[in-house]
N, C-alpha and C positions, 0 to 999 in steps of 0.2 A: 490494659494489657502492658505486661514491660518487656524489656528486649530478650528476652529469654523464653517469651510464650510462644506455643504453635500458634499461627494463626488459623482463623473459624474455615478461611477460603483462602485459595489460592489465584493468584492469577493463570488464566488458560488459553486466551485467545481475543485478539480484535478484530471487530466483523463490520464489514463498509456495506452499506446498502446500495446496488446498483442494478440495474435493467437487464443481465444478464448474468448470473453467475457464476457458470462453468466458464464465459470466455473473460470473466475477469480470474476467475483461478488461475484458467492456462499463463494468460500476463504474469501472475505474481508466479507460478509453479517452477517457468520457466528462467523466468528474472529471478528465481531466490533456489532453484534446486530442490522446492518442496517437493513432496507427492502429496497428491488426495488422498486422504485416511476418512473422508465419509463424504456423499454427495446425495442430494436428493435432486428432482425439477428446480426447487425455488433455496437451497443452500448448499455450498459447496465448503469442505474444510480443508485448510493445508496444513502440513506440520508432519516432524517430525520427533521422536525421543524425546524426554526430556526439555523439550521448545515451549513456549507458547505457540499456539496454532494462528492462521489467520482464515478468516472466515470472511464465505460473499454472502448477500442475502437479497433475495430477488424485492425488491419495492414495486409496485404495480405505479405508483402516480411519483417515479425517483427525477430528480430533476438534478441536473448538472451542477456540480460546486462554478465558479466562475474565478479564472485566477489573472489579476489580481483586483476584477472588479467586484464592489461589494453588496449587489445584487441579489445574487447567491452565494458569501460567500464559503469556504470550506470551514470546515468546523475540524476537523483537527487531520494532523497531516505525519505520513510516516519519514522517516530519515533512515536514507542508506547509504552506508559508509562502504566504500570504495577506495582504492589502490592509484587508481587511474582514473579523472572524470571523464577526457573526452573518450577513451574505450569503452567507461559504463555506459555514457549517453549514445550511443552508437550501437549498442548493445541493445538497449533497452528502446532506441528508436525501429531500430530492425524487427523489434516483439510486438510494434503497436504503440507504445509511449511516441505524446506528443510533445514537443519545446516549446513552450509561449514566448510571445517577445520578451515580455517582462522580463530580466533577471538580476534579482536585486545586489548580487554579488558572484558573477560568474566563475572569476577567479579561486573564490572559494568553497563554494553551492552552483547547483543549479536545480532549479525548479522544471519539476516534466509532470507531467498529466496520463494518467493510467487510461484506456480504452473506457471508462466509463467518467471520465473530468477528476478523478481526483488529483490534489494536486501533490506528489511526494517530491523529497530531495533527496539530492544525492551530493556525496558529500566526503573529502579527505581528512575532514577533523572528526567526525564520529567513530 
């Protein structure tokens, strides 16, 4: 396919495995201001017109990632761009995020854990 061709598919969502899709959707929905666009007991999708969605899939034998311990490493994480690290961190902690002790570069970005233990970063760089 050359650069002028229309792709045969489009990027539509990122989905996180978790033990409780509704709880994780609540956290990210409030953090990002995204509404629920589809929901069952086992899957919840957040989204908005013209943007990729964020999904949450129930996994019965879900194991929390560990940060920075490699015993159960994260396999991917998201980066959230913010204007004020301290204010964003305070808001996310109030919503249920956890701040791990290990912070590689806290003046430029912060690592937080969502309620299911997935690491994510907030940064003024992205």
